[in-house]
C-alpha positions, -999 to 999 in steps of 0.1 A, spaced: 0 0 0 10 36 -5 25 53 25 15 89 17 37 120 25 26 154 35 44 186 37 48 178 75 64 145 66 90 162 43 97 189 68 112 162 92 139 156 65 148 192 57 175 211 74 165 247 69 191 275 69 187 312 69 193 327 35 189 295 17 159 278 0 160 240 1 146 218 -28 123 201 -3 108 234 6 95 239 -29 84 204 -40 47 196 -43 27 171 -22 -9 159 -24 -36 166 2 -48 129 4 -47 97 -14 -83 101 -27 -87 103 -65 -50 100 -71 -52 105 -109 -72 136 -106 -51 151 -80 -19 144 -99 -34 160 -130 -41 193 -111 -5 195 -99 19 217 -119 48 193 -112 61 173 -141 78 145 -121 64 122 -93 89 107 -69 83 77 -47 102 49 -31 100 11 -30 121 1 0 121 -38 -4 147 -64 -12 125 -95 -16 131 -96 -53 168 -95 -47 166 -124 -21 145 -144 -47 174 -140 -71 199 -153 -46 213 -119 -42 226 -98 -12 198 -81 10 199 -44 19 181 -26 -10 155 -13 15 177 15 27 184 35 -5 150 54 -5 156 72 29 192 80 20 181 94 -15 151 115 -1 171 130 27 198 141 3 175 153 -24 152 174 -2 183 192 12 198 203 -20 195 240 -30 164 251 -49 179 276 -74 180 284 -112 194 248 -118 172 228 -95 136 237 -93 117 218 -66 84 230 -80 89 206 -110 86 175 -86 59 161 -65 70 138 -36 43 111 -33 56 87 -6 66 51 -6 51 17 -12 51 0 23 59 -36 20 69 -40 57 45 -69 62 58 -88 32 94 -82 43 85 -97 78 69 -126 60 100 -131 39 122 -131 70 100 -158 86 104 -183 57 125 -213 61 155 -208 39 161 -246 39 126 -253 25 125 -269 -9 101 -242 -21 118 -213 -3 126 -193 -36 91 -202 -49 76 -186 -18 97 -155 -22 86 -153 -59 50 -153 -49 56 -123 -25 73 -105 -55 41 -111 -75 22 -91 -48 47 -63 -51 44 -64 -88 7 -57 -86 11 -26 -64 40 -12 -84 20 -17 -117 -11 1 -103 8 30 -90 28 35 -123 -4 32 -142 -20 60 -121 9 84 -125 14 77 -161 -23 81 -168 -21 115 -151 5 124 -178 33 127 -152 68 112 -153 75 88 -124 109 86 -106 112 54 -87 138 48 -60 142 10 -53 144 -15 -40 153 -44 -63 154 -45 -100 124 -68 -99 104 -37 -98 113 -29 -135 85 -53 -143 58 -32 -126 74 0 -140 71 -13 -176 37 -29 -172 22 1 -154 36 26 -178 25 6 -209 -10 3 -195 -10 41 -187 -1 48 -222 -21 20 -237 8 7 -257 40 -12 -251 71 8 -242 109 5 -248 136 5 -221 172 15 -219 188 -3 -189 222 9 -175 233 -24 -160 261 -49 -156 234 -77 -161 207 -84 -185 181 -93 -159 166 -114 -188 166 -147 -170 141 -175 -175 105 -172 -166 111 -193 -134 91 -174 -109 95 -136 -103 127 -122 -89 151 -92 -97 168 -111 -125 138 -115 -149 117 -84 -148 125 -76 -184 120 -111 -197 86 -113 -181 76 -77 -195 89 -89 -229 71 -122 -229 38 -105 -220 39 -78 -246 45 -47 -223 82 -43 -234 87 -38 -271 124 -29 -275 151 -33 -250 186 -19 -250 212 -32 -224 239 -6 -218 273 -17 -204 268 -54 -198 297 -71 -182 310 -99 -205 321 -121 -176 285 -123 -162 264 -127 -193 256 -164 -201 257 -181 -235 220 -188 -232 211 -152 -228 234 -142 -256 217 -167 -279 183 -152 -267 194 -118 -276 206 -129 -310 173 -146 -316 154 -113 -309 180 -89 -324 154 -67 -340 140 -59 -305 169 -65 -281 204 -49 -285 233 -42 -261 268 -30 -257 293 -40 -230 313 -22 -204 345 -39 -217 339 -28 -253 334 8 -241 358 13 -213 384 -15 -214 390 -21 -251 376 14 -261 362 1 -292 335 28 -293 331 60 -273 305 64 -245 287 93 -263 285 74 -295 270 45 -276 244 67 -259 232 79 -293 231 44 -307 209 33 -277 187 63 -283 183 57 -319 172 21 -311 145 30 -285 134 64 -295 104 53 -317 81 52 -287 80 61 -250 108 45 -231 118 39 -195 153 46 -181 166 21 -157 198 25 -137 211 -4 -117 236 8 -92 256 -25 -95 269 -10 -128 285 19 -109 320 13 -94 322 5 -57 285 14 -49 272 -8 -21 245 -30 -39 233 -66 -42 261 -73 -67 287 -46 -60 316 -43 -86 351 -31 -83 351 -25 -120 323 -4 -135 312 29 -148 321 60 -127 294 79 -109 300 108 -134 294 84 -164 260 73 -146 251 110 -143 258 116 -179 236 87 -188 208 101 -166 211 135 -180 212 124 -216 181 103 -215 163 126 -192 164 153 -218 146 131 -244 109 140 -251 101 101 -250 116 95 -216 86 79 -197 102 72 -162 134 70 -142 142 39 -120 172 38 -97 176 5 -81 197 -20 -62 217 5 -40 221 -10 -6 239 14 18 245 2 54 219 21 75 244 19 105 270 37 85 261 74 84 290 82 59 278 55 35 241 65 38 252 101 30 275 92 1 249 69 -16 221 93 -9 240 121 -26 248 100 -56 211 90 -60 202 127 -55 225 137 -84 211 111 -107 176 124 -100 184 160 -105 205 153 -136 174 134 -151 149 163 -145 173 192 -154 167 207 -188 
């Protein structure tokens, strides 16, 4: 269910300072959860921000838990940036977060040694899918652009399906990621959101940006080849290690492939070097390259949503929460800045 944020809620995050106006002081909020689509339509904000603090999909994919913490870190940092000529808080509405605390408790109570442990987690992910899909549908139907802070990459499925339903047509996606997340339809988890959306007709074209060659299986490469008219990719090694083609060339190649219809922008933080995540990498794109990616696609008129996922800062490490929160805040403001 949606945990709704008011101005009073946001004020608990904002550190005001005389002579300054913080971003969070200017963002929009709604007065209630009633008639959400109509309320969103009345707002002047172009972007709608909300969080999905869950890691059940990551656990179902046999990944490292912890993706529940990124939302609070990101929101705290974002609301305390400056409102100025570059960052205009009035362009954003902060909606709240989807509260899956009961499902998280259920996931914790499951027997990890049970034969059907991962199947049970997958069933919980399906419940999350429904909530994410419905909220994305409502925001898209109101002609706003959602910005989603995860949470696991399983939520790409709900993002794609909800946006496609809101626009009454399949959408495309560009995914900044070390992994395809195009695994088998073996029960829902964070590694197959795109394959489910593709199979069910909500995802038309899919571009994977910066795949790691060491972690892409033969089977998935064959699947990509089979659907080459609708699925394309480049690799991190091709761009940054062997430097066969430039980063900006590849940005434009990806855009050319997906720009024939509305597209989602997915950024998995496990593609960014040394970011705490479910699959942290010592070798990946820099934070600045991720910011360039967010900025480039955010400027495009067909950009339909932004999803930042898989970041998992340690909630007991204030410095790490601050650092990751600031990174996510940069990615959000880069995406909305024109």
